[in-house]
mmCIF file as Biopython writes it, N, C-alpha, C and O atoms, coordinates in Angstrom:
data_model
#
loop_
_atom_site.group_PDB
_atom_site.id
_atom_site.type_symbol
_atom_site.label_atom_id
_atom_site.label_alt_id
_atom_site.label_comp_id
_atom_site.label_asym_id
_atom_site.label_entity_id
_atom_site.label_seq_id
_atom_site.pdbx_PDB_ins_code
_atom_site.Cartn_x
_atom_site.Cartn_y
_atom_site.Cartn_z
_atom_site.occupancy
_atom_site.B_iso_or_equiv
_atom_site.auth_seq_id
_atom_site.auth_asym_id
_atom_site.pdbx_PDB_model_num
ATOM 1   N N  . MET A ? 1  ? 39.118  21.478  1.772   1.0 0.0 1  A 1 
ATOM 2   C CA . MET A ? 1  ? 38.632  20.795  0.983   1.0 0.0 1  A 1 
ATOM 3   C C  . MET A ? 1  ? 37.031  20.598  1.556   1.0 0.0 1  A 1 
ATOM 4   O O  . MET A ? 1  ? 36.770  20.203  2.693   1.0 0.0 1  A 1 
ATOM 5   N N  . THR A ? 2  ? 36.167  20.907  0.671   1.0 0.0 2  A 1 
ATOM 6   C CA . THR A ? 2  ? 34.944  20.848  1.114   1.0 0.0 2  A 1 
ATOM 7   C C  . THR A ? 2  ? 34.130  19.714  0.736   1.0 0.0 2  A 1 
ATOM 8   O O  . THR A ? 2  ? 34.093  19.371  -0.446  1.0 0.0 2  A 1 
ATOM 9   N N  . PHE A ? 3  ? 33.368  18.999  1.767   1.0 0.0 3  A 1 
ATOM 10  C CA . PHE A ? 3  ? 32.408  17.839  1.342   1.0 0.0 3  A 1 
ATOM 11  C C  . PHE A ? 3  ? 31.179  18.270  1.079   1.0 0.0 3  A 1 
ATOM 12  O O  . PHE A ? 3  ? 30.696  19.173  1.762   1.0 0.0 3  A 1 
ATOM 13  N N  . LEU A ? 4  ? 30.406  17.629  -0.066  1.0 0.0 4  A 1 
ATOM 14  C CA . LEU A ? 4  ? 29.044  18.171  -0.327  1.0 0.0 4  A 1 
ATOM 15  C C  . LEU A ? 4  ? 28.432  16.883  -0.044  1.0 0.0 4  A 1 
ATOM 16  O O  . LEU A ? 4  ? 28.760  15.872  -0.664  1.0 0.0 4  A 1 
ATOM 17  N N  . ALA A ? 5  ? 27.582  16.888  0.843   1.0 0.0 5  A 1 
ATOM 18  C CA . ALA A ? 5  ? 26.786  15.733  1.361   1.0 0.0 5  A 1 
ATOM 19  C C  . ALA A ? 5  ? 25.463  15.487  0.016   1.0 0.0 5  A 1 
ATOM 20  O O  . ALA A ? 5  ? 24.576  16.335  -0.087  1.0 0.0 5  A 1 
ATOM 21  N N  . ARG A ? 6  ? 25.488  14.484  -0.752  1.0 0.0 6  A 1 
ATOM 22  C CA . ARG A ? 6  ? 24.582  13.745  -1.630  1.0 0.0 6  A 1 
ATOM 23  C C  . ARG A ? 6  ? 23.255  13.742  -0.727  1.0 0.0 6  A 1 
ATOM 24  O O  . ARG A ? 6  ? 23.220  13.275  0.411   1.0 0.0 6  A 1 
ATOM 25  N N  . PRO A ? 7  ? 22.155  14.335  -1.401  1.0 0.0 7  A 1 
ATOM 26  C CA . PRO A ? 7  ? 21.017  13.812  -0.830  1.0 0.0 7  A 1 
ATOM 27  C C  . PRO A ? 7  ? 20.357  12.649  -1.029  1.0 0.0 7  A 1 
ATOM 28  O O  . PRO A ? 7  ? 20.292  12.306  -2.210  1.0 0.0 7  A 1 
ATOM 29  N N  . GLU A ? 8  ? 19.813  11.888  -0.180  1.0 0.0 8  A 1 
ATOM 30  C CA . GLU A ? 8  ? 19.662  10.453  -0.186  1.0 0.0 8  A 1 
ATOM 31  C C  . GLU A ? 8  ? 18.447  10.543  -1.213  1.0 0.0 8  A 1 
ATOM 32  O O  . GLU A ? 8  ? 17.577  11.394  -1.030  1.0 0.0 8  A 1 
ATOM 33  N N  . PRO A ? 9  ? 18.372  9.447   -2.565  1.0 0.0 9  A 1 
ATOM 34  C CA . PRO A ? 9  ? 17.119  9.354   -3.218  1.0 0.0 9  A 1 
ATOM 35  C C  . PRO A ? 9  ? 16.210  8.978   -2.555  1.0 0.0 9  A 1 
ATOM 36  O O  . PRO A ? 9  ? 16.366  8.179   -1.631  1.0 0.0 9  A 1 
ATOM 37  N N  . GLU A ? 10 ? 14.694  9.643   -3.005  1.0 0.0 10 A 1 
ATOM 38  C CA . GLU A ? 10 ? 13.328  9.325   -2.522  1.0 0.0 10 A 1 
ATOM 39  C C  . GLU A ? 10 ? 13.311  7.940   -2.476  1.0 0.0 10 A 1 
ATOM 40  O O  . GLU A ? 10 ? 13.671  7.433   -3.538  1.0 0.0 10 A 1 
ATOM 41  N N  . PRO A ? 11 ? 13.024  7.189   -1.632  1.0 0.0 11 A 1 
ATOM 42  C CA . PRO A ? 11 ? 12.020  5.929   -1.488  1.0 0.0 11 A 1 
ATOM 43  C C  . PRO A ? 11 ? 11.386  5.513   -2.049  1.0 0.0 11 A 1 
ATOM 44  O O  . PRO A ? 11 ? 10.310  6.097   -1.918  1.0 0.0 11 A 1 
ATOM 45  N N  . GLY A ? 12 ? 11.313  4.511   -2.915  1.0 0.0 12 A 1 
ATOM 46  C CA . GLY A ? 12 ? 10.158  4.045   -3.839  1.0 0.0 12 A 1 
ATOM 47  C C  . GLY A ? 12 ? 8.684   3.879   -2.389  1.0 0.0 12 A 1 
ATOM 48  O O  . GLY A ? 12 ? 8.651   4.008   -1.165  1.0 0.0 12 A 1 
ATOM 49  N N  . PRO A ? 13 ? 7.711   3.544   -3.456  1.0 0.0 13 A 1 
ATOM 50  C CA . PRO A ? 13 ? 6.904   2.707   -2.398  1.0 0.0 13 A 1 
ATOM 51  C C  . PRO A ? 13 ? 6.475   1.966   -1.939  1.0 0.0 13 A 1 
ATOM 52  O O  . PRO A ? 13 ? 5.429   1.894   -1.295  1.0 0.0 13 A 1 
ATOM 53  N N  . LEU A ? 14 ? 7.577   0.926   -2.313  1.0 0.0 14 A 1 
ATOM 54  C CA . LEU A ? 14 ? 7.507   -0.510  -1.345  1.0 0.0 14 A 1 
ATOM 55  C C  . LEU A ? 14 ? 8.563   -0.935  -0.604  1.0 0.0 14 A 1 
ATOM 56  O O  . LEU A ? 14 ? 8.745   -2.052  -0.119  1.0 0.0 14 A 1 
ATOM 57  N N  . LEU A ? 15 ? 9.424   0.290   -0.537  1.0 0.0 15 A 1 
ATOM 58  C CA . LEU A ? 15 ? 10.907  0.131   0.500   1.0 0.0 15 A 1 
ATOM 59  C C  . LEU A ? 15 ? 10.366  -0.042  2.113   1.0 0.0 15 A 1 
ATOM 60  O O  . LEU A ? 15 ? 9.554   0.666   2.708   1.0 0.0 15 A 1 
ATOM 61  N N  . PRO A ? 16 ? 11.056  -1.154  2.566   1.0 0.0 16 A 1 
ATOM 62  C CA . PRO A ? 16 ? 11.186  -1.542  4.039   1.0 0.0 16 A 1 
ATOM 63  C C  . PRO A ? 16 ? 10.604  -0.116  4.911   1.0 0.0 16 A 1 
ATOM 64  O O  . PRO A ? 16 ? 9.521   0.007   5.483   1.0 0.0 16 A 1 
ATOM 65  N N  . ARG A ? 17 ? 11.568  0.746   4.808   1.0 0.0 17 A 1 
ATOM 66  C CA . ARG A ? 17 ? 11.594  1.605   5.584   1.0 0.0 17 A 1 
ATOM 67  C C  . ARG A ? 17 ? 10.140  2.314   5.906   1.0 0.0 17 A 1 
ATOM 68  O O  . ARG A ? 17 ? 9.695   2.672   6.996   1.0 0.0 17 A 1 
ATOM 69  N N  . GLN A ? 18 ? 9.512   2.402   4.518   1.0 0.0 18 A 1 
ATOM 70  C CA . GLN A ? 18 ? 8.304   3.295   4.649   1.0 0.0 18 A 1 
ATOM 71  C C  . GLN A ? 18 ? 7.234   2.580   5.383   1.0 0.0 18 A 1 
ATOM 72  O O  . GLN A ? 18 ? 6.246   3.158   5.836   1.0 0.0 18 A 1 
ATOM 73  N N  . ALA A ? 19 ? 7.466   1.248   5.493   1.0 0.0 19 A 1 
ATOM 74  C CA . ALA A ? 19 ? 6.147   0.564   6.017   1.0 0.0 19 A 1 
ATOM 75  C C  . ALA A ? 19 ? 6.626   -0.734  6.440   1.0 0.0 19 A 1 
ATOM 76  O O  . ALA A ? 19 ? 7.578   -1.329  5.933   1.0 0.0 19 A 1 
ATOM 77  N N  . GLU A ? 20 ? 5.884   -1.151  7.433   1.0 0.0 20 A 1 
ATOM 78  C CA . GLU A ? 20 ? 6.309   -2.324  8.321   1.0 0.0 20 A 1 
ATOM 79  C C  . GLU A ? 20 ? 5.812   -3.787  7.635   1.0 0.0 20 A 1 
ATOM 80  O O  . GLU A ? 20 ? 6.406   -4.864  7.682   1.0 0.0 20 A 1 
ATOM 81  N N  . HIS A ? 21 ? 4.828   -3.544  7.135   1.0 0.0 21 A 1 
ATOM 82  C CA . HIS A ? 21 ? 4.489   -4.693  6.497   1.0 0.0 21 A 1 
ATOM 83  C C  . HIS A ? 21 ? 3.911   -4.105  5.101   1.0 0.0 21 A 1 
ATOM 84  O O  . HIS A ? 21 ? 3.481   -2.960  4.966   1.0 0.0 21 A 1 
ATOM 85  N N  . VAL A ? 22 ? 3.975   -5.058  4.122   1.0 0.0 22 A 1 
ATOM 86  C CA . VAL A ? 22 ? 3.397   -4.901  3.077   1.0 0.0 22 A 1 
ATOM 87  C C  . VAL A ? 22 ? 2.733   -6.314  2.870   1.0 0.0 22 A 1 
ATOM 88  O O  . VAL A ? 22 ? 3.115   -7.382  3.350   1.0 0.0 22 A 1 
ATOM 89  N N  . HIS A ? 23 ? 1.511   -6.052  1.938   1.0 0.0 23 A 1 
ATOM 90  C CA . HIS A ? 23 ? 0.580   -7.109  2.005   1.0 0.0 23 A 1 
ATOM 91  C C  . HIS A ? 23 ? -0.006  -6.734  0.348   1.0 0.0 23 A 1 
ATOM 92  O O  . HIS A ? 23 ? -0.614  -5.755  -0.085  1.0 0.0 23 A 1 
ATOM 93  N N  . ASP A ? 24 ? 0.454   -7.906  -0.265  1.0 0.0 24 A 1 
ATOM 94  C CA . ASP A ? 24 ? -0.122  -8.002  -1.671  1.0 0.0 24 A 1 
ATOM 95  C C  . ASP A ? 24 ? -1.575  -7.902  -1.751  1.0 0.0 24 A 1 
ATOM 96  O O  . ASP A ? 24 ? -2.233  -8.754  -1.154  1.0 0.0 24 A 1 
ATOM 97  N N  . ALA A ? 25 ? -2.274  -6.818  -2.519  1.0 0.0 25 A 1 
ATOM 98  C CA . ALA A ? 25 ? -3.982  -6.630  -2.794  1.0 0.0 25 A 1 
ATOM 99  C C  . ALA A ? 25 ? -4.556  -7.789  -3.332  1.0 0.0 25 A 1 
ATOM 100 O O  . ALA A ? 25 ? -5.690  -8.015  -2.910  1.0 0.0 25 A 1 
ATOM 101 N N  . ARG A ? 26 ? -4.008  -8.764  -4.315  1.0 0.0 26 A 1 
ATOM 102 C CA . ARG A ? 26 ? -4.343  -9.886  -5.059  1.0 0.0 26 A 1 
ATOM 103 C C  . ARG A ? 26 ? -4.543  -11.056 -3.994  1.0 0.0 26 A 1 
ATOM 104 O O  . ARG A ? 26 ? -5.219  -12.060 -4.219  1.0 0.0 26 A 1 
ATOM 105 N N  . VAL A ? 27 ? -3.728  -10.742 -2.561  1.0 0.0 27 A 1 
ATOM 106 C CA . VAL A ? 27 ? -3.727  -11.902 -1.875  1.0 0.0 27 A 1 
ATOM 107 C C  . VAL A ? 27 ? -4.795  -11.595 -0.674  1.0 0.0 27 A 1 
ATOM 108 O O  . VAL A ? 27 ? -5.426  -12.468 -0.079  1.0 0.0 27 A 1 
ATOM 109 N N  . LEU A ? 28 ? -4.870  -10.310 -0.453  1.0 0.0 28 A 1 
ATOM 110 C CA . LEU A ? 28 ? -5.899  -9.587  0.496   1.0 0.0 28 A 1 
ATOM 111 C C  . LEU A ? 28 ? -7.391  -9.904  0.234   1.0 0.0 28 A 1 
ATOM 112 O O  . LEU A ? 28 ? -8.245  -9.999  1.115   1.0 0.0 28 A 1 
ATOM 113 N N  . THR A ? 29 ? -7.648  -10.100 -1.476  1.0 0.0 29 A 1 
ATOM 114 C CA . THR A ? 29 ? -9.140  -10.259 -2.008  1.0 0.0 29 A 1 
ATOM 115 C C  . THR A ? 29 ? -8.864  -11.791 -2.292  1.0 0.0 29 A 1 
ATOM 116 O O  . THR A ? 29 ? -9.721  -12.271 -3.035  1.0 0.0 29 A 1 
ATOM 117 N N  . GLY A ? 30 ? -8.492  -12.129 -2.138  1.0 0.0 30 A 1 
ATOM 118 C CA . GLY A ? 30 ? -8.150  -13.895 -2.073  1.0 0.0 30 A 1 
ATOM 119 C C  . GLY A ? 30 ? -8.142  -14.374 -3.566  1.0 0.0 30 A 1 
ATOM 120 O O  . GLY A ? 30 ? -8.428  -15.548 -3.799  1.0 0.0 30 A 1 
ATOM 121 N N  . GLY A ? 31 ? -7.781  -13.390 -4.739  1.0 0.0 31 A 1 
ATOM 122 C CA . GLY A ? 31 ? -8.022  -13.681 -6.141  1.0 0.0 31 A 1 
ATOM 123 C C  . GLY A ? 31 ? -9.064  -12.948 -6.653  1.0 0.0 31 A 1 
ATOM 124 O O  . GLY A ? 31 ? -9.212  -12.657 -7.840  1.0 0.0 31 A 1 
ATOM 125 N N  . GLY A ? 32 ? -9.727  -12.679 -5.811  1.0 0.0 32 A 1 
ATOM 126 C CA . GLY A ? 32 ? -11.080 -11.694 -6.417  1.0 0.0 32 A 1 
ATOM 127 C C  . GLY A ? 32 ? -10.749 -10.547 -6.577  1.0 0.0 32 A 1 
ATOM 128 O O  . GLY A ? 32 ? -9.575  -10.177 -6.571  1.0 0.0 32 A 1 
ATOM 129 N N  . SER A ? 33 ? -11.816 -9.748  -6.758  1.0 0.0 33 A 1 
ATOM 130 C CA . SER A ? 33 ? -11.404 -8.210  -6.767  1.0 0.0 33 A 1 
ATOM 131 C C  . SER A ? 33 ? -11.979 -7.082  -5.294  1.0 0.0 33 A 1 
ATOM 132 O O  . SER A ? 33 ? -12.118 -5.869  -5.447  1.0 0.0 33 A 1 
ATOM 133 N N  . THR A ? 34 ? -12.243 -7.800  -3.946  1.0 0.0 34 A 1 
ATOM 134 C CA . THR A ? 34 ? -13.121 -6.940  -3.183  1.0 0.0 34 A 1 
ATOM 135 C C  . THR A ? 34 ? -12.295 -7.857  -1.642  1.0 0.0 34 A 1 
ATOM 136 O O  . THR A ? 34 ? -12.215 -9.084  -1.579  1.0 0.0 34 A 1 
ATOM 137 N N  . ALA A ? 35 ? -12.018 -7.345  -1.062  1.0 0.0 35 A 1 
ATOM 138 C CA . ALA A ? 35 ? -11.567 -7.593  0.560   1.0 0.0 35 A 1 
ATOM 139 C C  . ALA A ? 35 ? -12.571 -6.737  1.260   1.0 0.0 35 A 1 
ATOM 140 O O  . ALA A ? 35 ? -13.245 -5.986  0.554   1.0 0.0 35 A 1 
ATOM 141 N N  . LEU A ? 36 ? -12.824 -6.749  2.962   1.0 0.0 36 A 1 
ATOM 142 C CA . LEU A ? 36 ? -13.191 -6.267  3.769   1.0 0.0 36 A 1 
ATOM 143 C C  . LEU A ? 36 ? -12.099 -6.220  4.707   1.0 0.0 36 A 1 
ATOM 144 O O  . LEU A ? 36 ? -11.360 -7.182  4.914   1.0 0.0 36 A 1 
ATOM 145 N N  . ILE A ? 37 ? -11.989 -5.017  5.316   1.0 0.0 37 A 1 
ATOM 146 C CA . ILE A ? 37 ? -11.235 -4.469  6.136   1.0 0.0 37 A 1 
ATOM 147 C C  . ILE A ? 37 ? -11.877 -3.831  7.283   1.0 0.0 37 A 1 
ATOM 148 O O  . ILE A ? 37 ? -12.656 -2.879  7.232   1.0 0.0 37 A 1 
ATOM 149 N N  . VAL A ? 38 ? -11.464 -4.464  8.344   1.0 0.0 38 A 1 
ATOM 150 C CA . VAL A ? 38 ? -11.850 -3.834  9.852   1.0 0.0 38 A 1 
ATOM 151 C C  . VAL A ? 38 ? -11.248 -2.833  10.503  1.0 0.0 38 A 1 
ATOM 152 O O  . VAL A ? 38 ? -10.134 -3.224  10.855  1.0 0.0 38 A 1 
ATOM 153 N N  . LEU A ? 39 ? -11.422 -1.873  10.790  1.0 0.0 39 A 1 
ATOM 154 C CA . LEU A ? 39 ? -10.336 -0.757  11.520  1.0 0.0 39 A 1 
ATOM 155 C C  . LEU A ? 39 ? -11.434 0.115   12.810  1.0 0.0 39 A 1 
ATOM 156 O O  . LEU A ? 39 ? -12.223 1.044   12.636  1.0 0.0 39 A 1 
ATOM 157 N N  . ASP A ? 40 ? -11.092 -0.601  14.023  1.0 0.0 40 A 1 
ATOM 158 C CA . ASP A ? 40 ? -12.156 0.425   15.089  1.0 0.0 40 A 1 
ATOM 159 C C  . ASP A ? 40 ? -13.157 0.170   14.930  1.0 0.0 40 A 1 
ATOM 160 O O  . ASP A ? 40 ? -13.948 1.112   14.988  1.0 0.0 40 A 1 
ATOM 161 N N  . GLY A ? 41 ? -13.757 -1.307  14.621  1.0 0.0 41 A 1 
ATOM 162 C CA . GLY A ? 41 ? -15.238 -1.680  14.575  1.0 0.0 41 A 1 
ATOM 163 C C  . GLY A ? 41 ? -15.732 -1.181  13.067  1.0 0.0 41 A 1 
ATOM 164 O O  . GLY A ? 41 ? -16.820 -1.555  12.631  1.0 0.0 41 A 1 
ATOM 165 N N  . GLN A ? 42 ? -14.959 -0.412  12.393  1.0 0.0 42 A 1 
ATOM 166 C CA . GLN A ? 42 ? -15.715 -0.020  11.372  1.0 0.0 42 A 1 
ATOM 167 C C  . GLN A ? 42 ? -15.224 -1.268  10.098  1.0 0.0 42 A 1 
ATOM 168 O O  . GLN A ? 42 ? -14.322 -2.105  10.119  1.0 0.0 42 A 1 
ATOM 169 N N  . ILE A ? 43 ? -16.148 -0.975  9.165   1.0 0.0 43 A 1 
ATOM 170 C CA . ILE A ? 43 ? -16.150 -2.097  7.799   1.0 0.0 43 A 1 
ATOM 171 C C  . ILE A ? 43 ? -15.539 -1.281  6.717   1.0 0.0 43 A 1 
ATOM 172 O O  . ILE A ? 43 ? -16.153 -0.244  6.466   1.0 0.0 43 A 1 
ATOM 173 N N  . TYR A ? 44 ? -14.589 -1.489  6.099   1.0 0.0 44 A 1 
ATOM 174 C CA . TYR A ? 44 ? -14.247 -1.029  4.899   1.0 0.0 44 A 1 
ATOM 175 C C  . TYR A ? 44 ? -13.988 -1.650  3.743   1.0 0.0 44 A 1 
ATOM 176 O O  . TYR A ? 44 ? -13.483 -2.767  3.863   1.0 0.0 44 A 1 
ATOM 177 N N  . THR A ? 45 ? -14.212 -1.206  2.515   1.0 0.0 45 A 1 
ATOM 178 C CA . THR A ? 45 ? -13.973 -2.244  1.255   1.0 0.0 45 A 1 
ATOM 179 C C  . THR A ? 45 ? -13.107 -2.033  0.284   1.0 0.0 45 A 1 
ATOM 180 O O  . THR A ? 45 ? -13.156 -1.108  -0.527  1.0 0.0 45 A 1 
ATOM 181 N N  . LEU A ? 46 ? -12.329 -2.851  0.344   1.0 0.0 46 A 1 
ATOM 182 C CA . LEU A ? 46 ? -11.053 -2.591  -0.614  1.0 0.0 46 A 1 
ATOM 183 C C  . LEU A ? 46 ? -11.523 -3.431  -1.822  1.0 0.0 46 A 1 
ATOM 184 O O  . LEU A ? 46 ? -11.932 -4.591  -1.882  1.0 0.0 46 A 1 
ATOM 185 N N  . ARG A ? 47 ? -11.291 -2.258  -2.989  1.0 0.0 47 A 1 
ATOM 186 C CA . ARG A ? 47 ? -11.768 -3.054  -4.266  1.0 0.0 47 A 1 
ATOM 187 C C  . ARG A ? 47 ? -10.433 -2.714  -5.228  1.0 0.0 47 A 1 
ATOM 188 O O  . ARG A ? 47 ? -9.720  -1.711  -5.252  1.0 0.0 47 A 1 
ATOM 189 N N  . ILE A ? 48 ? -10.391 -3.783  -5.903  1.0 0.0 48 A 1 
ATOM 190 C CA . ILE A ? 48 ? -9.357  -3.670  -7.102  1.0 0.0 48 A 1 
ATOM 191 C C  . ILE A ? 48 ? -10.316 -3.329  -8.403  1.0 0.0 48 A 1 
ATOM 192 O O  . ILE A ? 48 ? -11.290 -4.019  -8.707  1.0 0.0 48 A 1 
ATOM 193 N N  . THR A ? 49 ? -9.850  -2.059  -9.181  1.0 0.0 49 A 1 
ATOM 194 C CA . THR A ? 49 ? -10.581 -1.855  -10.153 1.0 0.0 49 A 1 
ATOM 195 C C  . THR A ? 49 ? -10.428 -2.703  -11.850 1.0 0.0 49 A 1 
ATOM 196 O O  . THR A ? 49 ? -9.318  -3.174  -12.095 1.0 0.0 49 A 1 
ATOM 197 N N  . ARG A ? 50 ? -11.209 -2.812  -12.612 1.0 0.0 50 A 1 
ATOM 198 C CA . ARG A ? 50 ? -10.769 -2.965  -13.988 1.0 0.0 50 A 1 
ATOM 199 C C  . ARG A ? 50 ? -9.248  -3.028  -14.351 1.0 0.0 50 A 1 
ATOM 200 O O  . ARG A ? 50 ? -8.476  -3.941  -14.645 1.0 0.0 50 A 1 
ATOM 201 N N  . ALA A ? 51 ? -9.135  -1.564  -14.194 1.0 0.0 51 A 1 
ATOM 202 C CA . ALA A ? 51 ? -7.959  -1.057  -14.738 1.0 0.0 51 A 1 
ATOM 203 C C  . ALA A ? 51 ? -6.724  -1.221  -13.825 1.0 0.0 51 A 1 
ATOM 204 O O  . ALA A ? 51 ? -5.564  -0.975  -14.156 1.0 0.0 51 A 1 
ATOM 205 N N  . GLY A ? 52 ? -7.224  -1.754  -12.412 1.0 0.0 52 A 1 
ATOM 206 C CA . GLY A ? 52 ? -5.781  -2.401  -11.950 1.0 0.0 52 A 1 
ATOM 207 C C  . GLY A ? 52 ? -5.136  -1.265  -10.397 1.0 0.0 52 A 1 
ATOM 208 O O  . GLY A ? 52 ? -4.102  -1.176  -9.734  1.0 0.0 52 A 1 
ATOM 209 N N  . LYS A ? 53 ? -6.788  -0.449  -10.445 1.0 0.0 53 A 1 
ATOM 210 C CA . LYS A ? 53 ? -6.403  0.643   -9.224  1.0 0.0 53 A 1 
ATOM 211 C C  . LYS A ? 53 ? -6.924  0.034   -7.964  1.0 0.0 53 A 1 
ATOM 212 O O  . LYS A ? 53 ? -7.374  -1.110  -7.913  1.0 0.0 53 A 1 
ATOM 213 N N  . LEU A ? 54 ? -6.826  1.022   -6.735  1.0 0.0 54 A 1 
ATOM 214 C CA . LEU A ? 54 ? -7.349  0.326   -5.533  1.0 0.0 54 A 1 
ATOM 215 C C  . LEU A ? 54 ? -8.245  1.370   -5.009  1.0 0.0 54 A 1 
ATOM 216 O O  . LEU A ? 54 ? -7.960  2.568   -4.999  1.0 0.0 54 A 1 
ATOM 217 N N  . ILE A ? 55 ? -9.309  0.874   -4.586  1.0 0.0 55 A 1 
ATOM 218 C CA . ILE A ? 55 ? -10.237 1.986   -3.965  1.0 0.0 55 A 1 
ATOM 219 C C  . ILE A ? 55 ? -10.708 1.338   -2.943  1.0 0.0 55 A 1 
ATOM 220 O O  . ILE A ? 55 ? -11.218 0.222   -3.041  1.0 0.0 55 A 1 
ATOM 221 N N  . LEU A ? 56 ? -10.519 2.286   -1.351  1.0 0.0 56 A 1 
ATOM 222 C CA . LEU A ? 56 ? -10.659 1.859   -0.489  1.0 0.0 56 A 1 
ATOM 223 C C  . LEU A ? 56 ? -11.989 2.476   0.138   1.0 0.0 56 A 1 
ATOM 224 O O  . LEU A ? 56 ? -11.808 3.502   0.793   1.0 0.0 56 A 1 
ATOM 225 N N  . THR A ? 57 ? -13.215 2.038   0.044   1.0 0.0 57 A 1 
ATOM 226 C CA . THR A ? 57 ? -14.331 2.857   0.724   1.0 0.0 57 A 1 
ATOM 227 C C  . THR A ? 57 ? -15.030 2.447   2.151   1.0 0.0 57 A 1 
ATOM 228 O O  . THR A ? 57 ? -14.755 1.322   2.568   1.0 0.0 57 A 1 
ATOM 229 N N  . LYS A ? 58 ? -15.944 3.296   2.966   1.0 0.0 58 A 1 
ATOM 230 C CA . LYS A ? 58 ? -16.131 2.899   4.259   1.0 0.0 58 A 1 
ATOM 231 C C  . LYS A ? 58 ? -17.831 2.402   3.933   1.0 0.0 58 A 1 
ATOM 232 O O  . LYS A ? 58 ? -18.521 1.932   4.838   1.0 0.0 58 A 1 
#
């Protein structure tokens, strides 16, 4: 008898095994449309567009 292993389904974008921390962009922006994020002394701007997309710029 032969058993075939089923491939695991692709994980969705918010499954815990893909990311240790999940942050809501609306919370990061304080209910507004932009948030400043610092990484290694560099400041980045996270912006929520009118279409509900995210843009991260340096």
